C-alpha positions, 0 to 999 in steps of 0.5 A, a space after each residue: 419146642 417148649 414143654 409145659 404141663 397143664 393140670 386140668 380141673 380134675 387134677 389130671 396132668 397133660 404135657 403139651 409141646 408148643 412152639 415159641 411165640 404161641 401163648 399158653 392159651 393157644 397151646 392148651 387149645 391146640 392140645 385139645 384140652 377143652 376145659 379152658 374156654 377162652 371165649 374172647 380168643 385171646 383178646 384179653 377181654 373175658 378171663 375165661 382162660 384163667 390159670 395158676 402159674 407154677 410160682 417158680 416161673 412167675 419171674 420168667 413171664 412178663 408182668 400184668 397189663 392193666 386189662 389183665 389185672 382188672 379182669 383177674 380182680 373180678 374173679 372169685 378164684 384169683 390167687 397170687 399166681 393167677 394169670 390169663 393164659 392168653 397173655 403168657 407168651 411161650 419161650 424156651 425159658 418156660 420149658 417145664 412150667 406147670 399151669 393149673 386151669 382155674 375153677 370156672 366162674 
């Protein structure tokens, strides 16, 4: 199991254990953190699973796809470390990663 830390919008950290091949979005959802809406269920069509990834882990996840990049471009809260959590696959290399749930649009 891989452990990631999720920082909620109120700043509270929550450690989540998750199996490989889940997405960060699925891990957050299954942990019962309801701040992450993920309205499209992970089909990369809504950007309601926007998170900020710990910059130390950005090189350990796959790059942006065109759809993800376009959706993030529409966010007022996009930062250099912004990602859609539905597009980040959990792997052992992500053990110890922190993600922060972005503000709601």
